FIMARVEX-189034 format. One record per residue (C-alpha): residue in one letter; y, z negated, x negated. Coordinates in steps of 0.02 Angstrom, whole numbers, padded with zeros to 5 digits, always signed. Each point is the difference from the previous one (the first is absolute). Last residue first. Layout:
BEGIN
AYZX...
END
This chain:
BEGIN
A+00402-01751+00341P-00025+00138-00128S+00146+00033-00111Q+00116+00132+00056V+00020+00160-00100P+00177+00056-00001R+00033+00170+00078K+00082+00138-00102G-00151+00023-00112G-00034+00179+00056L-00172-00032+00078L+00051-00173+00069G+00157+00064+00090L-00106+00144+00061L-00109-00121+00103E+00150-00061+00097R+00063+00177+00022F-00151+00038+00109D+00076-00104+00141R-00118-00061+00136T-00152-00018-00118E-00156-00019+00097D-00087+00160-00074L+00059-00040-00176Q-00083-00175+00004E-00118+00036-00145M+00148+00079-00092A+00099-00164+00014A-00151-00096-00073A-00018+00118-00143V+00184+00002-00039A+00009-00191-00003Q-00153-00012-00108A+00077+00126-00122R+00161-00103-00003K-00094-00159-00047R-00115+00084-00126G+00128+00081-00108I+00102+00160+00032V-00059+00121-00137P-00164-00077-00060E-00039-00048+00178A+00016+00176+00077N-00142+00100-00069E-00137-00127-00014F+00062-00080+00158F-00011+00163+00097K-00176+00034-00070D-00054-00173+00063Q+00073+00041+00167I-00099+00159+00011E-00160-00089-00054R+00032-00133+00138R+00034+00132+00126S-00167+00072-00042L-00014+00164-00099R-00083+00144+00092Q-00168+00054-00072D-00055+00139+00118V+00171+00046+00061G+00074-00005-00176G+00056-00151-00108R-00141+00018-00120T-00047+00178-00028S-00140+00103+00066E-00169+00062-00067E+00016-00097-00164R-00128+00045-00132Q-00049-00097-00157R-00106+00062-00149L-00043-00078-00164V-00117+00101-00108Q-00090-00079-00151G-00035+00116-00143D+00055-00125-00139K+00161+00091-00021M+00045-00036+00184R+00021+00134+00128V+00122-00051+00140I-00002+00084+00169V+00145-00032+00120E-00003+00053+00182G+00142+00026+00118S+00030+00013+00188F+00167+00019+00085A-00047-00005+00186K+00026+00110+00150P+00086+00123-00119F-00128+00010-00076S-00180-00029+00052S-00063+00008-00177A-00174+00046-00045L+00042+00140-00118D+00110-00110-00104E+00070+00128-00118G+00007-00031-00188Y+00100-00098-00125A-00016-00040-00188V+00048-00165-00089R-00027-00013-00192D+00187+00025-00033A+00041-00137+00124L-00102-00118-00108A+00122+00030-00144L+00147-00022+00119V-00069-00170+00055Q-00025-00061-00175E+00173+00065-00055N+00099-00092+00137R+00151+00109+00023V-00027-00008+00193A+00033-00187-00007D+00172+00014-00068D+00063+00107+00141E-00074-00119+00131F-00145+00074+00096V-00135-00126-00035G+00123-00141+00043I+00017+00063+00178D-00187-00021+00033C-00148+00101-00047R-00128-00124-00059G-00153-00025-00112K+00103+00026-00159L-00122+00118-00093L-00078+00090+00140G+00149+00006+00116A+00112+00055-00140A-00116+00142-00051V-00020+00056+00184I+00186-00007+00032Y+00045+00083-00159P-00125+00145+00021L+00049+00029+00188S+00186+00006-00036F+00114-00013+00157K+00054-00181-00025A+00013+00033-00183D+00157+00107+00026Y+00080-00160+00075G-00044-00099-00154T+00079+00132-00109N-00039+00154-00096P-00181+00010+00046R-00116+00057-00145R-00170+00050+00071K+00087+00079+00156K+00092+00123-00115E-00164+00060-00073W-00069+00016+00174P+00143+00108+00082E-00052-00041+00131C-00114-00144+00033L+00066-00122+00128T+00120+00098+00104P-00069+00176-00015F-00177-00064+00003T+00019-00095+00163A-00065+00139+00110R-00159+00008-00098P-00051-00174+00057V-00034-00117-00145L-00138-00026-00128A+00034-00095-00161T-00101+00031-00156V+00005-00122-00153S-00057+00016-00173E-00086-00090-00148I+00057-00174+00042D-00049-00135-00122E+00169-00005-00091A+00089-00033+00161A-00108-00152+00046P-00084+00007+00170R+00026-00157+00106H-00151+00038+00113D+00032-00069+00176R+00187-00018+00001A+00037+00148-00110I-00115+00111+00105A+00090-00062+00154T+00167+00034-00085A-00050+00181-00025A-00067+00027+00175D+00158-00080+00077A+00111+00111-00103I-00105+00155+00041G+00014-00030+00189L+00189-00047-00013A+00045+00157-00090Y+00052+00106+00146H+00115-00144+00052C+00102+00021-00153A+00014-00164-00091A+00035-00183+00021V-00173-00048+00066P-00027-00104+00160K+00092+00133+00099V+00023-00038+00187A-00079+00142+00102V+00072+00071+00160G-00130+00053+00130L+00047-00144+00112T+00174+00080+00025E-00095+00152+00056W-00020-00076+00167D-00115+00084+00117T+00063-00006+00181G+00190+00039-00013L-00036+00172-00076A-00182+00036+00019Q+00021+00169-00081T+00185+00044-00028A+00008+00070-00176A-00191+00021-00007P+00025+00154+00110L+00085+00081-00148D-00151-00006-00112A+00055+00091-00156N-00110+00119-00101T+00069+00155+00087V+00175-00059-00054R-00058+00040-00174S+00085+00171+00010G+00169-00083+00005L-00017-00190-00010Y+00185-00052-00001A+00071+00133+00111N-00149+00011+00126F-00030-00188+00012L+00179-00063-00002G+00077+00131+00121D+00049+00176-00051R-00106+00084+00136G+00003-00161+00100E-00146-00128+00000Y+00093-00147-00076P+00187+00015+00035R-00029+00080+00169S+00157-00042+00102P+00122+00047-00139A+00154-00116+00003V+00157-00022+00108F+00112-00141-00055D+00013-00114+00154E+00103-00137-00079R-00150-00107-00008A-00093+00137-00082L+00122-00009-00148Y-00030-00182-00015A-00190+00019+00007A-00001+00141-00128N+00104-00097-00124I-00114-00149+00015G-00154+00108-00025A+00070+00091-00152V+00054-00166-00077A-00179-00069+00017A-00072+00161-00068F+00114-00002-00147G-00057-00174-00035P-00183+00048+00019N+00027+00138-00133L+00103-00098-00126R-00147-00090-00085K-00086+00167-00034T+00158+00042-00106W-00035-00118-00137A-00093+00121-00113G-00180-00025-00056E-00009+00160-00091A-00095+00127+00101V-00016-00112+00150F+00189+00006+00032E-00018+00178+00060L-00074-00067+00163S+00153+00048+00107G+00069-00079+00151S+00081+00072+00157A+00050-00021+00181A+00189+00035+00014S+00008+00152+00117L-00151-00054+00100A+00088-00168+00028I+00117+00089+00120G-00145+00057+00108Q-00066-00173+00003A+00164-00071+00055H+00009+00127+00132R-00157-00057+00083L+00056-00176-00006Q+00165+00055+00083L-00104+00075+00140P-00102-00155+00019T+00159-00101+00007L+00060-00095-00150G+00016-00189-00001L+00064-00015-00179L-00150-00104-00053L-00116+00134+00077G+00093+00139-00092S-00016-00085-00166A-00188-00020+00021I-00022+00184+00058A+00115+00074-00136C-00092-00117-00127G-00165+00070+00049F+00068+00178-00017A+00067-00033-00171G-00159-00085-00053C-00106+00150+00023V+00088+00100-00137G+00046-00146-00118T-00168-00084+00001P-00089+00171+00012H+00061+00045-00173F-00006+00188-00007G-00083+00095-00149L-00101+00119+00103Q-00164-00090-00018H+00084-00165+00052F+00068+00076+00159Q-00172+00071+00043N-00084-00169+00009N-00053+00029+00185A+00173+00041+00062A-00045-00077+00170V-00043-00164-00089G+00171-00007-00084L+00087+00037+00161R-00102-00139+00088A+00052-00127-00132A+00182+00038+00015V+00001-00007+00191E-00109-00166+00015I+00100-00078-00143G+00161+00036+00092A-00059-00078+00162I-00061-00154-00096Y+00169-00029-00083A+00090+00032+00161T-00105-00140+00083L+00025-00118-00143V+00187+00021+00001A+00003-00028+00187S-00104-00158-00017G+00109-00069-00138S+00151+00017+00109A+00132+00132-00030G+00178-00029-00067V+00037+00184-00005R+00031+00016-00191E-00125-00129-00047G-00138+00080+00094M+00055+00170-00068A-00004-00052-00180M-00167-00096+00014V-00069+00137+00110C+00025+00127-00133P-00053-00109-00147W-00164-00034+00095L-00021+00185+00049S+00022+00082-00170A-00121-00093-00112S-00092-00062+00148V-00091+00166+00029H-00063+00041-00172V-00084+00162+00069I-00177+00059-00046G-00023+00044+00186R-00180-00065+00001V+00039-00148-00107H+00165-00055+00066T+00063-00079-00157D+00072-00171-00037D+00112-00040-00154Y-00051-00024-00182D+00076+00154-00065L+00117-00114-00097G+00161+00071+00066H-00052+00040+00179V+00068-00165+00078L+00150-00005-00122V+00048+00185+00021A-00017-00026+00190N+00115-00150-00014M+00134+00102-00094L-00006+00147+00126A+00014-00111+00149A+00141-00101-00083D+00088+00167-00032R-00011+00034+00186F+00070-00168+00040P+00143-00005-00120L-00052-00116-00141G-00021-00185-00018A+00013-00124-00149P-00116-00147+00004R-00143+00110-00067G-00187-00036+00027I-00020+00120+00147V+00163+00094+00035T+00088-00057+00159A+00140+00100+00075Q+00170-00062-00053G+00090+00155-00061K+00139+00036-00120G-00013-00019-00189E+00063+00174-00035S-00132+00072+00111L-00049+00140-00123A+00011-00120-00146G-00114-00125+00088L-00121+00139+00040A-00010+00050-00184A-00008-00176-00067A-00137-00051+00128T-00109+00149-00047S+00016-00031-00187A-00039-00185+00024A-00153+00034+00107F-00066+00140-00123P+00023-00129-00143Y-00127-00123+00075R+00021-00181+00056T+00048+00045+00176S-00167+00075+00031A-00089-00166+00028F+00114-00042+00144A-00036+00176+00077I-00188-00025-00020G+00016-00166+00092T+00098+00086+00141S-00129+00135+00023D-00140-00125+00016L+00096-00098+00130A+00037+00157+00100L-00179+00051-00006D-00050-00179+00063A+00124+00023+00145A-00085+00167+00042Y-00168-00094-00002A+00062-00122+00130R+00071+00134+00110V-00162+00105-00004S-00110-00155+00028P+00106-00047+00150P-00059+00163+00084M+00147+00109+00044D+00073+00041+00167L+00061-00181+00018P+00133+00036-00137R+00074+00148+00101L-00009+00189-00045A+00072+00113+00140H+00131+00074-00118A-00127+00017-00144F-00137+00090+00097G+00126+00117+00089A+00087+00046-00161Y-00171+00030-00090Q-00061+00105+00138E+00160+00100+00012S-00006+00028-00186I-00175+00061+00005T+00042+00126+00132A-00051-00032+00181A-00109+00131+00080A+00090+00124+00107T+00000-00034+00189M-00086+00126+00104
END
């Protein structure tokens, strides 16, 4: 009797056999949209101090050497450093996509990873897109199988799960055999990591986690190509991912979900594009607050109190410690602050990038309203299937304004259209690179699957290729 295939064997077999025609056209088209969204966010991130700091550090380490593309920067970096830098840019504003059920920012590691690898090996756009999708399918399923337990134990699934997805994606672009793809996953186990400690004070380290995942995946694939021997059960083994990282909580995991309907049901379609520049957990309450602002325009001085209901599992991220959440240190800190997001949404009627600038979070009127915000558990939530939220505003005249969002815009039930994703791209990219170049990037990304040499696109992203005037 043949032993059942391990999870890593199934992932390796799936990825090695994957061909563009194996996927519905909608999956490939949506993946290209995700890549465009990620690229626009990366352009926007280049204006922020964390981007300059990261670029300076990596530039010092490389001593000015390296030609791999960095989004929005003419100067290149060694290709692994470029993957790290681009991941910091994609994830830098917490505006990037999220696989909802797995709670993994899949593109933050995978798009920078396949960018670097595609440029390195001279791949076609089609090959890059196939590797990107294969990596998303793996990273997302690992998050689903963990059943939100990584978050509860202080691990950042984006860094943990992303390392394995990037090992698969890198391995495909390197042309690894199924056995080598299995080894790549075993090697990635020794590097998969990511801490949530940043939540306590709005530290910058969250931005590094997908970058470290991308580098871990690249390293794993190159080692596996040289037949470096790795554990054969990196996921379900005694000290594998689920047992070691989840400990006693492994009983809450759903390991069969790691491979369920692999190659049939496409988790890529379960990735949500964010319409709000904040933690994905907060999208429901952000939409509820801005809807109340749009429909009722409540004045701050007329509001007696506000209650926001969110899933209990989101409390550690959005609500704890509560007094700290009422006074975020920075704009980035505010992205994980329930009272600030609700107050800003009610008073400004929006939760875009500008709401989370460092100067904006010192707005006294918003902070005063944040002091009147309380939180409670959303008992009707279907979390983690959807990130619901409800906002209840009690006015001084006795009126009660109430808005509930069962799911978030951008998710499976309310997926953003291609036009909406493109509009978001232009909002993010155009202030940095101008309308003409942004249009050229968008047009090239739309043709990603037909691009013979992926490096042609990268010339636009890094600013090395001149933008031609339309004929």
